[in-house]
DOMIDO-922313 format. One record per residue (C-alpha): residue number from 1; z, y, x negated. Coordinates in steps of 0.1 Angstrom, whole numbers, plus 5000, padded with zeros to 4 digits. Example, Ala and Ser with C-alpha at 12.3 -4.5 7.8 and 13.67 -1.06 7.14 Angstrom:
BEGIN
> i|z|y|x
> 1|5078|4955|4877
> 2|5071|4989|4863
This chain:
BEGIN
> i|z|y|x
> 1|5179|5101|5104
> 2|5175|5087|5067
> 3|5203|5073|5042
> 4|5189|5077|5009
> 5|5200|5064|4971
> 6|5189|5063|4941
> 7|5185|5035|4916
> 8|5178|5040|4882
> 9|5172|5017|4857
> 10|5203|5021|4840
> 11|5224|5021|4877
> 12|5236|5057|4873
> 13|5227|5084|4897
> 14|5207|5102|4870
> 15|5175|5116|4872
> 16|5150|5099|4859
> 17|5114|5096|4865
> 18|5114|5056|4864
> 19|5139|5055|4892
> 20|5139|5034|4923
> 21|5138|5050|4955
> 22|5155|5035|4985
> 23|5155|5048|5020
> 24|5169|5035|5050
> 25|5150|5046|5086
> 26|5167|5038|5113
> 27|5142|5013|5135
> 28|5124|5009|5104
> 29|5135|4992|5078
> 30|5140|5000|5041
> 31|5116|5020|5021
> 32|5116|5010|4982
> 33|5090|5036|4961
> 34|5080|5020|4924
> 35|5060|5025|4900
> 36|5026|5004|4897
> 37|5042|4993|4865
> 38|5072|4981|4887
> 39|5054|4965|4917
> 40|5056|4928|4900
> 41|5095|4933|4894
> 42|5101|4946|4929
> 43|5083|4918|4943
> 44|5102|4890|4927
> 45|5130|4905|4934
> 46|5127|4911|4969
> 47|5110|4870|4972
> 48|5142|4861|4956
> 49|5163|4879|4980
> 50|5148|4866|5012
> 51|5114|4882|5021
> 52|5097|4851|5023
> 53|5060|4872|5045
> 54|5042|4900|5031
> 55|5024|4913|5063
> 56|4998|4935|5051
> 57|4985|4963|5023
> 58|4975|4996|5030
> 59|4963|5019|5010
> 60|4954|5057|5014
> 61|4932|5082|4997
> 62|4949|5108|4977
> 63|4930|5138|4963
> 64|4939|5125|4929
> 65|4955|5086|4935
> 66|4953|5057|4967
> 67|4993|5054|4978
> 68|4998|5016|4986
> 69|5021|5008|5008
> 70|5031|4970|5012
> 71|5053|4956|5042
> 72|5076|4925|5036
> 73|5092|4906|5056
> 74|5124|4884|5054
> 75|5116|4850|5083
> 76|5154|4831|5079
> 77|5172|4865|5090
> 78|5188|4869|5122
> 79|5183|4905|5123
> 80|5148|4907|5108
> 81|5150|4928|5081
> 82|5121|4948|5070
> 83|5111|4968|5034
> 84|5081|4984|5029
> 85|5074|4992|4991
> 86|5054|5024|4981
> 87|5036|5029|4952
> 88|5005|5048|4936
> 89|4979|5043|4916
> 90|4957|5071|4901
> 91|4919|5075|4906
> 92|4909|5074|4877
> 93|4924|5043|4865
> 94|4931|5026|4900
> 95|4943|4987|4887
> 96|4975|4970|4896
> 97|4992|4940|4897
> 98|4980|4911|4924
> 99|5015|4902|4940
> 100|4988|4871|4956
> 101|5011|4847|4931
> 102|5044|4862|4946
> 103|5032|4861|4981
> 104|4998|4842|4993
> 105|4992|4864|5020
> 106|4984|4894|4996
> 107|4953|4876|4990
> 108|4928|4891|5017
> 109|4948|4925|5021
> 110|4939|4928|4985
> 111|4905|4925|4990
> 112|4902|4943|5014
> 113|4919|4970|4999
> 114|4894|4962|4967
> 115|4864|4960|4993
> 116|4873|4992|5006
> 117|4896|5015|4987
> 118|4882|5003|4947
> 119|4913|4994|4936
> 120|4914|4963|4914
> 121|4946|4940|4913
> 122|4953|4920|4879
> 123|4961|4886|4885
> 124|4942|4884|4915
> 125|4925|4843|4919
> 126|4893|4859|4940
> 127|4889|4896|4931
> 128|4852|4899|4954
> 129|4846|4918|4976
> 130|4849|4905|5020
> 131|4830|4931|5041
> 132|4802|4945|5018
> 133|4781|4933|5001
> 134|4783|4926|4962
> 135|4758|4951|4950
> 136|4774|4980|4970
> 137|4780|5005|4955
> 138|4809|5026|4958
> 139|4839|5024|4987
> 140|4839|5036|5021
> 141|4871|5047|5030
> 142|4873|5070|5000
> 143|4869|5104|5008
> 144|4847|5115|4984
> 145|4820|5085|4998
> 146|4785|5095|5007
> 147|4759|5073|5019
> 148|4725|5086|5038
> 149|4728|5065|5067
> 150|4762|5081|5076
> 151|4770|5101|5110
> 152|4784|5139|5108
> 153|4797|5145|5139
> 154|4800|5186|5134
> 155|4797|5190|5171
> 156|4824|5176|5191
> 157|4838|5189|5222
> 158|4873|5197|5232
> 159|4869|5209|5264
> 160|4859|5175|5279
> 161|4863|5172|5320
> 162|4898|5168|5323
> 163|4913|5181|5296
> 164|4942|5201|5307
> 165|4947|5230|5291
C-alpha cells in the first residue's frame, strides 16, 4: 500500500508538469520523482535533511529515455530512513548534473552509468570510462547496442529435467 503526495512548485495541489511526486511505500521508504533539471535541488535538500550517504545509482534503458534511480540513506536516523530519487533523461540528450559534489560516493556509480548506458554527468570530476577501454564505441547496456562478438541465445530450453509443469 502506498501513500502518495504531490508537491507542486507553488505548494498547491494543482497539476503542474514540474511537480515533485513523493510516494511512501511501506517497508521501502520514500520515492521522490523529479525532472532532471531539479536533481541538484532535490539532492541538496535531502543532504540538508540528514541524508548523508548515496548508496547507488542505477539506470534502465527505455525506448525513448534512460530512467535513473538514486538511493540515499540517513545513517544518523534511528529508523534507517532511505529515499529513492527517480528521474529520466532523453536518449537524444542523455545529460544530467552530477551528484558527486553532494555525495562523493556518486563518483564511481556515475562513471559506471556513463560507461554502460552513455549518460553524461555534468560537473563530474573524472568522467572517463570505468570498465570499457576509452576507445570503445557504444554503451553495452543499451538495448540498441550491437557487437559482432555478442552471443545470442535463440534455442533456450525451458523443458529441463526436474522442472515442474
